[in-house]
LUMMARSE-84604 format. One record per residue (C-alpha): residue number from 1; x, y, z. Coordinates in nm, 4 decimals. Layout:
<nodes>
NODE seq     east    north       up
NODE NUM        X        Y        Z
...
</nodes>
This chain:
<nodes>
NODE seq     east    north       up
NODE   1  -1.8031  -0.7143  -0.2688
NODE   2  -1.7031  -0.4552  -0.5273
NODE   3  -1.5484  -0.6149  -0.8359
NODE   4  -1.2920  -0.3366  -0.8696
NODE   5  -1.1750  -0.4021  -0.5133
NODE   6  -1.1504  -0.7763  -0.5797
NODE   7  -0.9403  -0.7194  -0.8917
NODE   8  -0.7159  -0.4720  -0.7078
NODE   9  -0.6420  -0.7220  -0.4313
NODE  10  -0.5904  -1.0064  -0.6773
NODE  11  -0.3321  -0.7896  -0.8529
NODE  12  -0.1217  -0.7405  -0.5400
NODE  13   0.1733  -0.9610  -0.4499
NODE  14   0.0692  -1.2507  -0.2268
NODE  15   0.3265  -1.3632   0.0315
NODE  16   0.2283  -1.7274   0.0747
NODE  17   0.5510  -1.7949   0.2630
NODE  18   0.4177  -1.5718   0.5435
NODE  19   0.1298  -1.8123   0.5971
NODE  20   0.3738  -2.1018   0.6088
NODE  21   0.5849  -1.9095   0.8612
NODE  22   0.2787  -1.8553   1.0814
NODE  23   0.1926  -2.2247   1.0713
NODE  24   0.5481  -2.3227   1.1662
NODE  25   0.5488  -2.0594   1.4385
NODE  26   0.2341  -2.1963   1.6023
NODE  27   0.3745  -2.5490   1.5830
NODE  28   0.6638  -2.4297   1.8004
NODE  29   0.4341  -2.3261   2.0830
NODE  30   0.1391  -2.5665   2.0676
NODE  31   0.0732  -2.9364   2.0129
NODE  32  -0.0957  -3.0375   1.6878
NODE  33  -0.4038  -3.1714   1.8683
NODE  34  -0.4495  -2.8317   2.0362
NODE  35  -0.4874  -2.6534   1.7021
NODE  36  -0.7907  -2.6505   1.4733
NODE  37  -0.8848  -2.4157   1.1904
NODE  38  -1.1998  -2.2371   1.0807
NODE  39  -1.1363  -2.2617   0.7074
NODE  40  -1.2812  -1.9959   0.4801
NODE  41  -1.4926  -2.1782   0.2249
NODE  42  -1.5236  -1.8920  -0.0260
NODE  43  -1.2738  -1.6052  -0.0548
NODE  44  -1.3653  -1.3359  -0.3049
NODE  45  -1.0676  -1.1133  -0.2196
NODE  46  -0.7981  -1.3130  -0.0347
NODE  47  -0.8028  -1.6316   0.1701
NODE  48  -0.8449  -1.5725   0.5425
NODE  49  -0.8672  -1.8579   0.7936
NODE  50  -0.8814  -1.8405   1.1736
NODE  51  -0.6892  -2.0772   1.4008
NODE  52  -0.8677  -2.1950   1.7151
NODE  53  -0.6069  -2.3053   1.9700
NODE  54  -0.7018  -2.4812   2.2933
NODE  55  -0.3846  -2.5266   2.5014
NODE  56  -0.4144  -2.7978   2.7655
NODE  57  -0.1878  -2.6181   3.0127
NODE  58  -0.3293  -2.2641   2.9849
NODE  59  -0.6326  -2.0986   3.1416
NODE  60  -0.7427  -1.9556   2.8089
NODE  61  -0.7945  -2.0483   2.4434
NODE  62  -0.6870  -1.8384   2.1442
NODE  63  -0.8108  -1.7290   1.8051
NODE  64  -0.5432  -1.6178   1.5558
NODE  65  -0.6056  -1.5006   1.2006
NODE  66  -0.4160  -1.6603   0.9130
NODE  67  -0.4204  -1.4549   0.5956
NODE  68  -0.3908  -1.0919   0.6957
NODE  69  -0.0146  -1.1208   0.6393
NODE  70  -0.0708  -1.2679   0.2945
NODE  71  -0.0720  -0.9075   0.1682
NODE  72   0.1484  -0.6121   0.2551
NODE  73  -0.0209  -0.3250   0.4356
NODE  74   0.0288   0.0301   0.3109
NODE  75   0.2359   0.1908   0.5866
NODE  76   0.2889   0.5682   0.5465
NODE  77   0.6403   0.6915   0.4694
NODE  78   0.6187   0.9045   0.7838
NODE  79   0.6450   0.5896   0.9994
NODE  80   1.0045   0.5163   1.1012
NODE  81   1.1198   0.1685   0.9929
NODE  82   0.7878   0.1276   0.8168
NODE  83   0.8858  -0.2147   0.6791
NODE  84   0.8577  -0.3497   1.0359
NODE  85   0.4826  -0.2734   1.0360
NODE  86   0.3862  -0.3998   0.6906
NODE  87   0.2608  -0.7457   0.7907
NODE  88   0.0343  -0.8510   1.0770
NODE  89  -0.2049  -1.1085   1.2157
NODE  90  -0.4608  -1.0668   1.4946
NODE  91  -0.5061  -1.2633   1.8182
NODE  92  -0.7828  -1.2827   2.0750
NODE  93  -0.7649  -1.4693   2.4066
NODE  94  -1.0846  -1.6452   2.5105
NODE  95  -1.2231  -1.8049   2.8269
NODE  96  -1.2060  -2.1838   2.8267
NODE  97  -1.5832  -2.2254   2.8361
NODE  98  -1.6528  -2.0151   2.5253
NODE  99  -1.7649  -2.2449   2.2445
NODE 100  -1.8056  -2.2260   1.8675
NODE 101  -1.9731  -2.4447   1.6085
NODE 102  -1.7591  -2.6845   1.4076
NODE 103  -1.7574  -2.4485   1.1105
NODE 104  -1.7890  -2.0735   1.0592
NODE 105  -2.0415  -1.9291   1.0081
NODE 106  -2.2702  -2.1590   1.2045
NODE 107  -2.5333  -1.9267   1.3560
NODE 108  -2.3566  -1.9641   1.6889
NODE 109  -2.4062  -1.6849   1.9432
NODE 110  -2.0271  -1.6434   1.9386
NODE 111  -1.9890  -1.6177   1.5611
NODE 112  -1.9584  -1.2401   1.5965
NODE 113  -1.6147  -1.2852   1.7547
NODE 114  -1.4681  -1.4596   1.4516
NODE 115  -1.6526  -1.2198   1.2222
NODE 116  -1.5039  -0.9227   1.4083
NODE 117  -1.1518  -1.0574   1.3663
NODE 118  -1.1962  -1.1277   0.9966
NODE 119  -1.3460  -0.7832   0.9319
NODE 120  -1.0498  -0.6196   1.1041
NODE 121  -0.7984  -0.8354   0.9176
NODE 122  -0.9498  -0.7354   0.5847
NODE 123  -0.9850  -0.3653   0.6624
NODE 124  -0.6298  -0.2426   0.5854
NODE 125  -0.6223  -0.4285   0.2532
NODE 126  -0.9602  -0.2962   0.1488
NODE 127  -0.8726   0.0620   0.2468
NODE 128  -0.5029   0.0738   0.1460
NODE 129  -0.3900   0.1526   0.4997
NODE 130  -0.2358  -0.0323   0.7946
NODE 131  -0.3157  -0.1377   1.1502
NODE 132  -0.0844  -0.1366   1.4477
NODE 133  -0.0880  -0.0965   1.8261
NODE 134  -0.3312   0.1695   1.9428
NODE 135  -0.5531   0.1620   1.6355
NODE 136  -0.9270   0.1060   1.6759
NODE 137  -1.2032   0.0020   1.4396
NODE 138  -1.5747   0.0285   1.5069
NODE 139  -1.8143  -0.2476   1.4136
NODE 140  -2.0459  -0.0588   1.1782
NODE 141  -2.1063   0.2910   1.0467
NODE 142  -2.2982   0.3880   1.3605
NODE 143  -2.0578   0.4108   1.6550
NODE 144  -2.3330   0.2918   1.8890
NODE 145  -2.4179  -0.0246   1.6973
NODE 146  -2.2662  -0.3398   1.8545
NODE 147  -2.1174  -0.6290   1.6608
NODE 148  -2.4118  -0.8499   1.7438
NODE 149  -2.7233  -0.8615   1.9620
NODE 150  -2.5345  -1.0927   2.2000
NODE 151  -2.2728  -0.8283   2.2887
NODE 152  -2.2516  -0.4594   2.3816
NODE 153  -1.9062  -0.4142   2.2278
NODE 154  -1.9070  -0.1708   1.9353
NODE 155  -1.5370  -0.1560   1.8417
NODE 156  -1.1982  -0.3152   1.8965
NODE 157  -0.8531  -0.1898   2.0008
NODE 158  -0.5163  -0.3361   1.8977
NODE 159  -0.2870  -0.3877   2.1961
NODE 160   0.0495  -0.5420   2.2807
NODE 161  -0.0030  -0.8713   2.4607
NODE 162   0.0233  -0.8830   2.8396
NODE 163   0.0330  -1.2639   2.8230
NODE 164   0.2894  -1.3434   2.5522
NODE 165   0.6325  -1.1940   2.5040
NODE 166   0.8004  -1.0809   2.1823
NODE 167   0.9177  -1.4341   2.1036
NODE 168   0.5565  -1.5268   2.0306
NODE 169   0.4156  -1.1950   1.9132
NODE 170   0.6760  -1.1405   1.6405
NODE 171   0.7211  -1.3909   1.3573
NODE 172   1.0156  -1.3952   1.1183
NODE 173   0.9379  -1.4837   0.7575
NODE 174   1.2641  -1.4560   0.5669
NODE 175   1.3664  -1.0911   0.6067
NODE 176   1.0109  -0.9848   0.6926
NODE 177   0.8469  -0.9354   1.0328
NODE 178   0.4874  -1.0423   1.0991
NODE 179   0.3473  -0.8730   1.4081
NODE 180   0.0713  -1.0378   1.6078
NODE 181  -0.1571  -0.7871   1.7791
NODE 182  -0.3906  -0.8674   2.0666
NODE 183  -0.7505  -0.7534   2.0229
NODE 184  -0.9485  -0.5866   2.3002
NODE 185  -1.3196  -0.5162   2.2316
NODE 186  -1.4494  -0.1784   2.3506
NODE 187  -1.7823  -0.0316   2.4540
NODE 188  -1.9137   0.2806   2.2791
NODE 189  -1.8088   0.5163   2.5592
NODE 190  -1.4596   0.3627   2.5738
NODE 191  -1.4112   0.4237   2.2029
NODE 192  -1.5358   0.7805   2.2462
NODE 193  -1.2857   0.8299   2.5302
NODE 194  -1.0030   0.7029   2.3102
NODE 195  -1.1050   0.9324   2.0242
NODE 196  -1.1214   1.2335   2.2590
NODE 197  -0.8191   1.1664   2.4811
NODE 198  -0.5960   0.9396   2.2733
NODE 199  -0.4672   0.5863   2.2987
NODE 200  -0.2208   0.6609   2.5792
NODE 201  -0.4897   0.7848   2.8179
NODE 202  -0.7144   0.4856   2.7436
NODE 203  -0.4227   0.2473   2.7915
NODE 204  -0.3532   0.4061   3.1315
NODE 205  -0.7136   0.3362   3.2324
NODE 206  -0.6777  -0.0269   3.1229
NODE 207  -0.3675  -0.0649   3.3378
NODE 208  -0.5295   0.1114   3.6330
NODE 209  -0.8357  -0.1128   3.6122
NODE 210  -0.6113  -0.4204   3.5807
NODE 211  -0.8308  -0.5507   3.2982
NODE 212  -0.7550  -0.9042   3.1842
NODE 213  -0.6496  -0.9729   2.8258
NODE 214  -0.8957  -1.2622   2.8085
NODE 215  -1.2277  -1.1658   2.6500
NODE 216  -1.5050  -1.0979   2.9011
NODE 217  -1.8338  -1.0171   2.7325
NODE 218  -1.9693  -0.8837   3.0644
NODE 219  -1.6676  -0.6888   3.1888
NODE 220  -1.7210  -0.3519   3.3608
NODE 221  -1.6884  -0.0403   3.1461
NODE 222  -1.3606   0.1317   3.2407
NODE 223  -1.4831   0.4865   3.1708
NODE 224  -1.8203   0.4711   3.3452
</nodes>
Protein backbone atom coordinates (compact mmCIF):
# COMPACT_ATOMS: atom_id res chain seq x y z
CA UNK A 1 0.00 0.00 0.00
CA UNK A 2 1.29 3.44 -0.94
CA UNK A 3 2.95 5.19 2.01
CA UNK A 4 1.49 8.56 1.02
CA UNK A 5 -2.01 7.07 1.11
CA UNK A 6 -1.36 5.51 4.53
CA UNK A 7 -0.15 8.82 5.95
CA UNK A 8 -3.14 10.67 4.44
CA UNK A 9 -5.61 8.30 6.09
CA UNK A 10 -3.75 8.36 9.40
CA UNK A 11 -4.04 12.15 9.33
CA UNK A 12 -7.83 12.12 9.05
CA UNK A 13 -10.15 12.33 12.03
CA UNK A 14 -11.12 8.88 13.31
CA UNK A 15 -14.64 8.55 14.74
CA UNK A 16 -14.14 5.68 17.17
CA UNK A 17 -17.52 6.39 18.74
CA UNK A 18 -19.13 5.28 15.46
CA UNK A 19 -17.67 1.81 15.92
CA UNK A 20 -19.02 1.72 19.46
CA UNK A 21 -22.43 2.81 18.16
CA UNK A 22 -22.40 -0.02 15.62
CA UNK A 23 -21.55 -2.57 18.30
CA UNK A 24 -24.36 -1.32 20.55
CA UNK A 25 -26.73 -1.30 17.59
CA UNK A 26 -26.07 -4.95 16.76
CA UNK A 27 -26.50 -5.89 20.41
CA UNK A 28 -30.05 -4.52 20.19
CA UNK A 29 -31.01 -6.92 17.43
CA UNK A 30 -28.96 -10.07 18.05
CA UNK A 31 -27.87 -12.25 20.96
CA UNK A 32 -24.20 -12.18 21.92
CA UNK A 33 -23.71 -15.85 21.04
CA UNK A 34 -25.02 -15.16 17.52
CA UNK A 35 -22.25 -12.65 16.81
CA UNK A 36 -18.61 -13.38 15.98
CA UNK A 37 -15.95 -11.20 14.39
CA UNK A 38 -13.32 -11.66 11.70
CA UNK A 39 -10.70 -9.41 13.27
CA UNK A 40 -8.20 -7.68 11.02
CA UNK A 41 -4.77 -8.70 12.24
CA UNK A 42 -2.78 -5.99 10.43
CA UNK A 43 -4.24 -2.64 9.33
CA UNK A 44 -1.88 -0.42 7.36
CA UNK A 45 -4.50 2.27 6.70
CA UNK A 46 -7.44 1.93 9.12
CA UNK A 47 -8.83 -0.94 11.17
CA UNK A 48 -11.60 -2.85 9.41
CA UNK A 49 -13.27 -5.90 10.96
CA UNK A 50 -16.24 -7.91 9.67
CA UNK A 51 -19.04 -9.18 11.91
CA UNK A 52 -20.41 -12.64 11.14
CA UNK A 53 -23.92 -12.92 12.59
CA UNK A 54 -25.82 -16.21 12.67
CA UNK A 55 -29.34 -15.51 13.98
CA UNK A 56 -31.09 -18.60 15.34
CA UNK A 57 -34.54 -17.45 14.23
CA UNK A 58 -33.72 -16.26 10.69
CA UNK A 59 -33.29 -18.13 7.42
CA UNK A 60 -30.07 -16.29 6.65
CA UNK A 61 -26.77 -15.21 8.21
CA UNK A 62 -25.17 -11.77 7.83
CA UNK A 63 -21.79 -10.17 7.29
CA UNK A 64 -21.47 -6.52 8.36
CA UNK A 65 -18.34 -4.39 8.10
CA UNK A 66 -17.06 -2.53 11.15
CA UNK A 67 -14.63 0.25 10.32
CA UNK A 68 -15.87 1.92 7.16
CA UNK A 69 -17.64 4.48 9.37
CA UNK A 70 -14.44 5.13 11.30
CA UNK A 71 -13.68 7.78 8.66
CA UNK A 72 -15.89 10.37 7.02
CA UNK A 73 -16.53 9.91 3.31
CA UNK A 74 -16.08 12.86 0.95
CA UNK A 75 -19.63 13.62 -0.18
CA UNK A 76 -19.89 16.26 -2.94
CA UNK A 77 -21.45 19.61 -2.06
CA UNK A 78 -23.99 18.99 -4.83
CA UNK A 79 -25.65 16.28 -2.70
CA UNK A 80 -28.55 17.65 -0.66
CA UNK A 81 -28.13 17.05 3.09
CA UNK A 82 -24.71 15.61 2.34
CA UNK A 83 -23.96 15.08 6.04
CA UNK A 84 -26.55 12.27 6.02
CA UNK A 85 -24.37 10.27 3.59
CA UNK A 86 -20.94 10.78 5.15
CA UNK A 87 -20.75 7.53 7.14
CA UNK A 88 -21.62 3.97 6.12
CA UNK A 89 -21.12 0.28 6.72
CA UNK A 90 -21.86 -2.62 4.35
CA UNK A 91 -24.04 -5.70 4.85
CA UNK A 92 -24.43 -8.95 2.95
CA UNK A 93 -27.06 -11.62 3.65
CA UNK A 94 -25.86 -15.20 3.28
CA UNK A 95 -27.46 -18.65 3.04
CA UNK A 96 -27.29 -20.63 6.27
CA UNK A 97 -25.09 -23.34 4.78
CA UNK A 98 -22.34 -20.99 3.59
CA UNK A 99 -19.26 -21.49 5.76
CA UNK A 100 -16.01 -19.66 6.47
CA UNK A 101 -12.79 -20.58 8.22
CA UNK A 102 -12.29 -19.46 11.81
CA UNK A 103 -10.09 -16.58 10.70
CA UNK A 104 -9.75 -14.44 7.58
CA UNK A 105 -7.94 -15.00 5.32
CA UNK A 106 -7.99 -18.78 5.57
CA UNK A 107 -7.80 -19.99 1.95
CA UNK A 108 -11.49 -20.82 2.17
CA UNK A 109 -13.42 -20.94 -1.11
CA UNK A 110 -15.67 -18.24 0.37
CA UNK A 111 -12.90 -15.86 1.41
CA UNK A 112 -13.63 -13.76 -1.68
CA UNK A 113 -16.91 -12.63 -0.10
CA UNK A 114 -15.24 -11.05 2.91
CA UNK A 115 -12.47 -9.70 0.68
CA UNK A 116 -15.05 -8.09 -1.60
CA UNK A 117 -16.72 -6.34 1.33
CA UNK A 118 -13.45 -5.06 2.75
CA UNK A 119 -12.28 -3.78 -0.65
CA UNK A 120 -15.54 -1.88 -1.08
CA UNK A 121 -15.39 -0.46 2.45
CA UNK A 122 -11.90 0.87 1.84
CA UNK A 123 -12.57 2.28 -1.62
CA UNK A 124 -14.16 5.65 -0.72
CA UNK A 125 -11.41 6.43 1.80
CA UNK A 126 -8.66 5.54 -0.62
CA UNK A 127 -10.22 7.56 -3.45
CA UNK A 128 -11.62 10.54 -1.49
CA UNK A 129 -15.18 9.84 -2.61
CA UNK A 130 -18.33 8.25 -1.17
CA UNK A 131 -20.62 5.27 -1.69
CA UNK A 132 -24.38 5.20 -1.44
CA UNK A 133 -27.41 3.40 -2.86
CA UNK A 134 -27.09 2.68 -6.57
CA UNK A 135 -23.30 2.83 -6.70
CA UNK A 136 -21.35 -0.10 -8.14
CA UNK A 137 -17.75 -1.20 -7.93
CA UNK A 138 -16.09 -3.81 -10.12
CA UNK A 139 -13.72 -6.38 -8.71
CA UNK A 140 -10.59 -5.59 -10.72
CA UNK A 141 -9.42 -3.35 -13.54
CA UNK A 142 -10.86 -5.71 -16.16
CA UNK A 143 -14.66 -5.59 -16.03
CA UNK A 144 -14.81 -9.26 -17.02
CA UNK A 145 -12.55 -10.54 -14.26
CA UNK A 146 -14.49 -12.14 -11.36
CA UNK A 147 -13.63 -11.75 -7.70
CA UNK A 148 -12.38 -15.31 -7.51
CA UNK A 149 -12.26 -18.53 -9.52
CA UNK A 150 -15.13 -19.85 -7.37
CA UNK A 151 -17.58 -17.17 -8.57
CA UNK A 152 -18.71 -15.49 -11.79
CA UNK A 153 -19.57 -12.20 -10.08
CA UNK A 154 -17.40 -9.31 -11.27
CA UNK A 155 -18.86 -6.35 -9.36
CA UNK A 156 -21.21 -5.34 -6.57
CA UNK A 157 -24.19 -2.97 -6.25
CA UNK A 158 -25.27 -1.07 -3.13
CA UNK A 159 -28.98 -1.45 -2.45
CA UNK A 160 -31.56 -0.58 0.21
CA UNK A 161 -32.45 -3.69 2.18
CA UNK A 162 -35.63 -5.59 1.32
CA UNK A 163 -35.29 -7.54 4.58
CA UNK A 164 -34.60 -4.90 7.24
CA UNK A 165 -36.36 -1.61 7.78
CA UNK A 166 -34.86 1.80 8.56
CA UNK A 167 -34.69 1.02 12.28
CA UNK A 168 -31.89 -1.44 11.52
CA UNK A 169 -30.34 0.11 8.43
CA UNK A 170 -29.75 3.53 10.00
CA UNK A 171 -27.57 3.93 13.10
CA UNK A 172 -27.42 7.07 15.22
CA UNK A 173 -24.00 7.99 16.61
CA UNK A 174 -24.44 11.25 18.48
CA UNK A 175 -25.63 13.72 15.83
CA UNK A 176 -24.27 11.56 13.00
CA UNK A 177 -26.05 8.98 10.84
CA UNK A 178 -24.36 5.72 9.82
CA UNK A 179 -26.12 4.12 6.86
CA UNK A 180 -25.96 0.37 6.34
CA UNK A 181 -26.14 -0.62 2.68
CA UNK A 182 -26.99 -4.09 1.41
CA UNK A 183 -24.58 -5.54 -1.14
CA UNK A 184 -25.73 -7.36 -4.26
CA UNK A 185 -23.02 -9.00 -6.43
CA UNK A 186 -23.44 -8.60 -10.20
CA UNK A 187 -22.39 -10.48 -13.30
CA UNK A 188 -20.42 -8.68 -16.03
CA UNK A 189 -23.46 -8.18 -18.28
CA UNK A 190 -25.55 -6.86 -15.37
CA UNK A 191 -22.91 -4.25 -14.59
CA UNK A 192 -22.76 -3.31 -18.28
CA UNK A 193 -26.56 -2.92 -18.30
CA UNK A 194 -26.40 -0.64 -15.26
CA UNK A 195 -23.66 1.48 -16.84
CA UNK A 196 -25.65 1.80 -20.09
CA UNK A 197 -29.18 2.20 -18.71
CA UNK A 198 -28.69 3.48 -15.17
CA UNK A 199 -29.41 2.23 -11.69
CA UNK A 200 -33.18 2.75 -11.93
CA UNK A 201 -33.57 0.44 -14.92
CA UNK A 202 -31.43 -2.27 -13.30
CA UNK A 203 -33.38 -1.96 -10.06
CA UNK A 204 -36.63 -2.43 -12.01
CA UNK A 205 -35.24 -5.68 -13.45
CA UNK A 206 -34.32 -6.87 -9.95
CA UNK A 207 -37.86 -6.22 -8.76
CA UNK A 208 -39.38 -7.85 -11.84
CA UNK A 209 -37.24 -10.95 -11.38
CA UNK A 210 -38.10 -11.04 -7.66
CA UNK A 211 -34.45 -11.68 -6.83
CA UNK A 212 -33.74 -12.54 -3.21
CA UNK A 213 -31.45 -10.35 -1.11
CA UNK A 214 -29.64 -13.44 0.16
CA UNK A 215 -26.46 -14.21 -1.78
CA UNK A 216 -26.87 -16.95 -4.39
CA UNK A 217 -23.62 -17.73 -6.16
CA UNK A 218 -25.56 -19.62 -8.86
CA UNK A 219 -28.49 -17.26 -9.38
CA UNK A 220 -29.78 -16.65 -12.93
CA UNK A 221 -28.48 -13.58 -14.75
CA UNK A 222 -31.31 -11.02 -14.87
CA UNK A 223 -30.27 -9.48 -18.21
CA UNK A 224 -29.64 -12.66 -20.19
